[in-house]
C-alpha positions as CSV (number, residue, x, y, z in Angstrom):
1,M,75.6,117.7,143.1
2,E,71.2,118.0,143.4
3,L,69.9,115.7,140.9
4,K,67.2,117.0,138.8
5,T,63.2,115.9,139.3
6,G,63.0,112.9,138.3
7,Y,65.8,111.4,138.4
8,K,67.6,109.2,141.2
9,Q,71.3,107.8,142.0
10,T,72.5,104.8,141.9
11,E,75.7,102.2,141.6
12,V,75.9,102.8,137.7
13,G,75.1,106.8,137.8
14,V,71.8,108.8,137.9
15,I,68.9,107.6,136.0
16,P,65.0,108.3,135.9
17,V,63.1,107.1,138.8
18,D,60.8,105.2,137.1
19,W,63.7,103.0,135.6
20,D,65.4,99.6,137.7
21,V,69.5,98.6,137.5
22,R,69.1,94.8,136.8
23,R,71.1,92.2,135.6
24,V,71.4,91.3,132.3
25,I,71.2,87.5,133.1
26,D,67.7,88.6,135.0
27,I,65.5,89.8,132.6
28,A,67.1,87.8,129.6
29,E,65.2,85.3,127.7
30,N,67.9,82.9,127.3
31,K,70.7,83.0,130.0
32,K,73.1,81.0,128.1
33,I,73.2,84.0,126.0
34,A,73.2,86.6,128.2
35,L,75.9,84.9,131.3
36,M,78.1,84.6,127.0
37,M,77.9,88.6,127.0
38,A,78.0,89.2,130.5
39,T,81.7,87.0,130.5
40,G,82.6,88.7,127.6
41,L,82.5,85.2,125.9
42,S,82.3,84.6,122.0
43,L,78.8,84.0,120.9
44,N,80.2,82.1,117.8
45,T,81.0,78.7,118.4
46,S,82.4,77.4,114.8
47,Q,86.2,77.4,115.2
48,T,87.9,78.7,111.8
49,K,91.6,77.9,111.4
50,A,93.7,79.9,109.0
51,S,95.3,78.0,105.9
52,D,98.6,77.1,106.1
């Protein structure tokens, strides 16, 4: 497949040549939140219990 001018093939697919592929944790200001997002953990820290 031939790429259109101005695009490049990366491990995540075809993107504009002026874009970079980076991990969220590498660019996030809050590394704890980025790590939680990357691992699929909930950002909700409160625990709720169902009423019996």
